[in-house]
C-alpha positions as CSV (number, residue, x, y, z in Angstrom):
1,M,56.5,-79.9,40.2
2,P,54.3,-78.4,37.4
3,A,55.1,-79.1,33.8
4,E,56.5,-76.7,31.5
5,P,53.7,-75.1,29.4
6,S,54.7,-77.1,26.2
7,Q,54.3,-80.3,28.2
8,R,50.9,-79.4,29.7
9,V,48.6,-82.5,29.6
10,T,45.1,-82.7,28.0
11,P,42.8,-84.8,30.2
12,V,40.5,-87.2,28.1
13,I,37.5,-88.0,30.3
14,L,35.6,-91.1,29.1
15,C,32.0,-90.6,30.1
16,G,30.2,-93.4,28.1
17,G,29.7,-95.8,31.1
18,A,26.5,-97.3,32.1
19,G,27.3,-98.0,35.8
20,T,24.6,-101.0,35.8
21,R,26.0,-102.6,39.0
22,L,24.9,-99.6,41.0
23,W,21.1,-99.8,39.9
24,P,18.5,-98.8,40.7
25,L,20.2,-95.5,41.6
26,S,22.1,-95.4,38.1
27,R,19.9,-95.4,35.1
28,A,20.3,-94.9,31.3
29,A,19.3,-91.2,31.9
30,R,21.1,-90.6,34.8
31,P,24.3,-93.0,34.8
32,K,26.8,-93.3,37.7
33,Q,29.2,-90.6,36.6
34,M,26.5,-88.1,37.0
35,L,25.5,-89.1,40.5
36,V,26.9,-87.7,43.8
37,L,28.2,-90.9,45.5
38,A,31.3,-90.0,47.5
39,G,32.4,-86.6,48.5
40,G,31.0,-83.4,46.9
41,G,29.9,-83.2,43.6
42,S,29.0,-85.6,40.9
43,M,31.9,-88.4,40.0
44,L,32.4,-86.6,36.6
45,A,32.8,-83.1,38.2
46,Q,35.1,-84.7,40.6
47,T,37.2,-86.3,38.1
48,A,37.3,-82.7,36.1
49,A,38.4,-81.0,39.2
50,R,41.1,-83.3,39.8
51,V,42.7,-82.2,36.7
52,S,42.1,-78.6,36.6
53,E,45.6,-77.4,37.8
54,A,46.4,-74.7,35.0
55,G,50.0,-75.2,35.1
56,L,49.8,-78.7,34.6
57,F,46.6,-79.3,32.5
58,Q,44.8,-78.1,29.3
59,P,41.2,-77.9,29.4
60,P,39.5,-81.3,29.4
61,V,38.4,-83.3,26.4
62,V,35.2,-85.5,27.1
63,V,34.0,-88.4,25.0
64,A,30.6,-89.3,26.0
65,G,27.2,-90.5,24.5
66,A,25.1,-88.2,22.1
67,A,22.5,-88.2,24.8
68,Q,24.5,-86.8,27.5
69,A,25.8,-83.6,25.9
70,A,23.5,-81.4,27.8
71,D,24.3,-82.9,31.1
72,V,28.1,-83.1,30.4
73,E,28.1,-79.3,29.7
74,A,26.3,-78.5,32.7
75,E,28.6,-80.4,34.9
76,L,31.8,-79.0,33.2
77,P,31.4,-75.3,32.2
78,G,35.3,-75.2,31.6
79,L,35.1,-77.7,29.0
80,G,37.5,-78.0,26.1
81,T,36.0,-80.4,23.3
82,L,32.9,-82.6,23.8
83,I,33.0,-85.7,21.4
84,L,29.5,-87.3,21.2
85,E,29.6,-90.9,20.3
86,P,26.6,-92.1,18.2
87,M,26.8,-95.3,20.2
88,G,29.0,-97.1,22.6
89,R,32.0,-99.1,21.4
90,N,34.1,-99.7,24.5
91,T,37.5,-97.6,25.3
92,A,39.6,-98.1,22.3
93,P,37.4,-96.4,19.8
94,A,36.7,-93.8,22.1
95,I,40.5,-93.2,22.6
96,A,41.1,-93.3,19.0
97,L,38.6,-90.5,18.6
98,A,40.5,-88.3,21.2
99,A,43.9,-89.2,19.7
100,I,42.9,-88.3,16.1
101,E,41.5,-84.8,17.2
102,A,44.7,-83.9,19.1
103,E,47.9,-82.7,17.7
104,A,50.4,-85.3,17.3
105,D,52.8,-84.3,20.1
106,D,50.0,-83.7,22.7
107,L,50.0,-85.6,25.8
108,L,46.9,-87.1,26.6
109,L,45.9,-88.2,30.2
110,V,42.9,-90.7,29.6
111,L,40.6,-91.0,32.7
112,P,37.3,-93.0,33.6
113,S,34.8,-90.2,34.7
114,D,33.4,-92.4,37.5
115,Q,36.4,-93.0,39.7
116,L,37.3,-91.8,43.1
117,V,40.6,-90.5,43.9
118,Q,40.9,-89.1,47.5
119,D,44.5,-87.8,47.4
120,A,44.1,-85.5,44.2
121,A,47.5,-83.8,44.8
122,G,49.2,-87.0,45.0
123,F,47.5,-88.1,41.9
124,R,48.7,-84.9,40.1
125,A,52.2,-85.5,41.3
126,A,52.3,-88.9,39.7
127,V,51.0,-87.6,36.5
128,A,53.9,-85.1,36.5
129,R,56.4,-87.8,37.2
130,A,55.1,-89.7,34.5
131,I,55.6,-87.0,31.7
132,P,59.2,-87.6,30.9
133,A,58.4,-91.2,30.0
134,A,55.3,-90.2,27.8
135,L,57.1,-87.7,26.0
136,D,60.0,-90.5,25.2
137,G,57.2,-92.6,23.6
138,W,56.2,-94.7,26.5
139,V,52.5,-95.6,27.3
140,V,52.1,-95.0,31.1
141,T,49.7,-96.6,33.1
142,F,48.9,-95.6,36.8
143,G,49.1,-98.8,39.1
144,M,46.6,-98.4,42.0
145,K,48.0,-99.7,45.3
146,A,46.3,-103.2,46.0
147,E,44.7,-102.8,49.3
148,R,43.2,-106.0,49.6
149,A,42.9,-109.3,47.5
150,E,40.4,-108.0,45.1
151,T,39.2,-110.6,42.6
152,G,37.1,-107.9,40.8
153,Y,40.2,-106.2,39.4
154,G,42.7,-106.6,36.7
155,Y,46.4,-106.1,38.0
156,V,49.7,-104.7,36.3
157,E,52.7,-106.2,37.4
158,R,56.1,-104.2,37.8
159,G,58.9,-105.1,35.7
160,A,62.4,-103.1,35.3
161,A,62.8,-99.6,37.0
162,L,63.1,-96.9,34.3
163,S,63.3,-94.0,36.4
164,D,62.6,-92.9,39.9
165,G,58.9,-94.4,40.4
166,V,58.4,-95.4,37.0
167,Y,58.7,-99.1,35.8
168,A,58.3,-101.3,32.6
169,V,55.3,-103.4,32.7
170,A,56.0,-107.0,32.9
171,Q,52.5,-108.1,32.3
172,F,48.8,-107.3,32.5
173,V,46.9,-109.9,34.5
174,E,43.1,-110.3,34.1
175,K,40.8,-110.8,37.2
176,P,42.4,-113.5,39.4
177,D,41.0,-116.0,41.6
178,A,41.3,-115.3,45.4
179,A,44.5,-117.3,46.1
180,T,46.2,-115.6,43.4
181,A,45.0,-112.1,44.4
182,E,46.2,-112.7,47.9
183,A,49.8,-113.8,46.4
184,Y,49.8,-110.6,44.6
185,V,49.1,-108.4,47.4
186,A,51.8,-110.2,49.6
187,G,54.3,-110.1,46.8
188,G,54.1,-106.4,46.4
189,R,54.9,-106.3,42.7
190,H,51.3,-106.0,41.4
191,D,48.9,-103.1,41.4
192,W,45.4,-102.5,40.4
193,N,44.8,-101.6,36.9
194,G,43.0,-98.3,37.1
195,G,42.2,-97.8,33.5
196,I,44.2,-94.5,33.5
197,F,46.9,-93.9,30.9
198,L,49.3,-91.1,29.6
199,F,50.6,-90.9,26.2
200,R,51.5,-88.9,23.3
201,A,48.9,-88.8,20.6
202,D,50.9,-89.9,17.9
203,V,52.4,-92.9,20.0
204,M,48.7,-94.1,20.5
205,I,47.8,-93.6,16.8
206,A,50.9,-95.7,15.8
207,A,50.0,-98.4,18.4
208,L,46.5,-98.6,16.9
209,E,47.5,-98.7,13.5
210,R,49.7,-101.7,14.4
211,F,47.3,-103.6,16.8
212,A,43.9,-102.6,16.1
213,P,43.9,-101.0,12.5
214,E,40.3,-101.3,12.2
215,V,39.6,-99.4,15.2
216,L,41.5,-96.5,13.9
217,A,40.2,-96.8,10.3
218,A,36.6,-96.6,11.7
219,A,37.4,-93.6,14.0
220,R,39.0,-91.6,11.3
221,A,36.1,-92.1,8.9
222,A,33.8,-91.0,11.5
223,L,35.8,-88.0,12.3
224,S,36.4,-87.1,8.7
225,A,32.6,-86.8,8.2
226,A,31.6,-85.4,11.5
227,T,29.5,-82.5,12.2
228,R,30.9,-79.8,14.4
229,E,29.0,-77.1,16.4
230,G,30.9,-75.1,18.9
231,A,32.8,-77.3,21.2
232,R,30.6,-80.4,20.2
233,V,32.0,-83.0,17.6
234,R,29.5,-85.7,16.4
235,P,31.6,-88.4,14.4
236,E,29.4,-89.9,11.7
237,A,27.2,-92.9,13.1
238,A,27.7,-95.5,10.3
239,A,31.2,-95.2,10.2
240,F,32.0,-95.1,13.8
241,G,29.5,-98.2,14.3
242,A,31.9,-100.4,12.0
243,A,34.7,-99.9,14.9
244,P,34.9,-103.2,16.9
245,S,33.7,-102.9,20.6
246,V,37.2,-103.5,22.4
247,S,38.8,-102.0,25.1
248,I,42.2,-100.3,25.1
249,D,43.6,-103.0,27.5
250,Y,42.9,-105.6,25.1
251,A,43.5,-103.7,21.7
252,V,46.8,-102.0,22.8
253,M,47.9,-102.1,26.4
254,E,48.5,-106.0,26.4
255,K,50.4,-105.8,22.9
256,A,52.4,-102.8,22.9
257,D,56.2,-103.1,23.5
258,K,57.0,-99.6,25.4
259,V,54.4,-99.6,28.3
260,A,55.3,-98.3,31.9
261,V,53.5,-98.1,35.2
262,V,53.5,-95.6,37.8
263,P,52.5,-96.9,41.0
264,V,50.5,-94.7,43.1
265,S,48.6,-94.9,46.7
266,V,45.9,-92.0,46.4
267,G,42.8,-93.5,48.1
268,W,41.5,-95.0,44.6
269,S,38.3,-96.8,43.9
270,D,36.3,-97.4,40.8
271,I,33.1,-97.7,42.9
272,G,32.3,-100.4,40.7
273,S,29.5,-102.0,42.9
274,W,27.6,-101.2,46.2
275,E,30.2,-103.0,48.1
276,A,33.0,-100.8,46.7
277,L,30.9,-97.9,47.7
278,H,30.4,-99.2,51.1
279,I,34.2,-99.8,51.6
280,V,35.0,-96.0,50.8
281,T,32.3,-94.5,52.7
282,D,32.2,-93.3,56.3
283,K,30.3,-95.9,58.6
284,D,28.7,-95.8,62.0
285,D,30.2,-98.0,64.9
286,E,28.4,-101.1,63.7
287,G,29.8,-100.7,60.2
288,N,26.5,-99.3,58.6
289,V,26.3,-96.7,56.0
290,V,22.8,-94.7,55.7
291,V,22.2,-92.0,53.1
292,G,18.8,-90.4,52.9
293,P,15.8,-91.4,55.1
294,G,16.6,-94.6,56.8
295,M,17.6,-96.5,60.1
296,A,19.4,-99.3,61.1
297,L,18.3,-101.2,64.4
298,D,20.5,-104.1,65.4
299,A,21.9,-104.4,62.2
300,K,25.7,-104.6,61.1
301,G,27.7,-103.9,58.1
302,C,24.7,-102.6,55.9
303,L,24.7,-99.9,53.2
304,I,21.0,-98.4,53.1
305,R,20.4,-95.6,50.7
306,S,17.1,-94.0,49.8
307,E,15.8,-91.3,47.4
308,G,12.4,-91.1,48.9
309,P,10.9,-93.8,51.1
310,M,12.0,-94.3,54.8
311,V,14.0,-97.7,54.9
312,T,14.5,-99.4,57.7
313,A,16.7,-102.7,58.7
314,I,16.4,-104.6,61.9
315,G,18.6,-107.6,62.9
316,V,20.1,-108.0,59.5
317,E,23.9,-108.1,58.6
318,D,26.0,-107.4,55.5
319,L,22.9,-106.2,53.3
320,V,22.7,-103.5,50.8
321,I,19.1,-102.0,50.3
322,V,18.6,-99.2,47.7
323,A,15.3,-97.3,47.3
324,T,14.4,-95.0,44.7
325,G,11.0,-93.6,43.4
326,D,10.2,-96.6,41.6
327,A,12.4,-99.5,42.3
328,V,13.9,-101.1,45.4
329,L,17.1,-103.4,45.6
330,V,17.9,-105.9,48.4
331,V,21.2,-108.0,47.8
332,P,23.8,-109.2,50.2
333,R,26.9,-107.0,50.0
334,S,29.1,-110.0,48.8
335,R,26.8,-110.6,45.8
336,S,26.6,-106.9,44.8
337,Q,28.5,-107.5,41.5
338,E,25.5,-109.3,40.6
339,V,23.2,-106.3,40.3
340,K,24.6,-106.1,36.9
341,D,22.7,-109.6,36.0
342,M,19.7,-108.3,37.4
343,V,19.9,-105.4,35.1
344,D,20.5,-108.0,32.2
345,A,17.3,-109.7,33.3
346,L,15.0,-107.0,33.5
347,R,16.2,-106.1,30.0
348,L,15.5,-109.6,28.4
349,E,12.1,-109.4,30.0
350,G,11.2,-106.2,28.3
351,L,11.1,-104.0,31.6
352,D,13.2,-101.2,30.4
353,Q,10.9,-98.6,32.2
354,W,13.1,-99.6,35.2
355,L,16.2,-99.1,33.6
């Protein structure tokens, strides 16, 4: 059911991620959220479309890096406000900027810009279900159904029921080992922490004041000296640079008293690695995914993606092979999280031309 107009939600889309685990496709000049990876349109455009129902949502606020301004505006012609961070400071300072810019009683829905949600209608229904708790002063997170014993995600444990489909959070859990993850899936009380939050702006400001005052002070100082041009807001660089680089999970969510979770099953993935992309993409009879010029012969479980050269694979299993105009990646699917380590190694060697 759509919310009343006074309860309409303002999406806050966080667009500052680098997506280094999807190198060599994701680069500094064209990060993950600007790529077409699954379904139609870029990840950013899909995120905005998911929260575009006029009866429920206001035009979105986007928090992005200053260098991405033109790209964001090209992707989102219906943009409300574009807050341009002078440098990355993780999610807590980014959310602080959005909360300060909002009216005190505005409901803000914080969304990463680079996630896949296959059931958009189900997601919107979950947001509507969470609105009463958020209006009542709860910070609401959305628990994504744990489809498998994933060790690369954080988890959130449900506590007592607050209303139909809304629970108090018992605890947040960091990335578990395999045995613990299997126990979580079997127990049915733990969901993946997808990093999506709904709250009143004044509630988040009060939580930041209590648990992360340095973050709030830096964001306030940066906005008080911000330059503004049309929809663009440019916080002052030196003031914003004083903010600690800290996630909202660590700064607020793991410490606040009134934190709720709405469990959902909406076909969610953060597409945080080539392995994750392989999981959510349609495959041939041998479990292969081929995008662009490529062919797999007597190969199984591979992801082959090319932006130019013909890529062929013979007699191999469970590999990721990605080719762009200037770089090639070959890695076992099971080790695709380590692509970030390769990016770090290239940077340490001064090979930034490939980043």
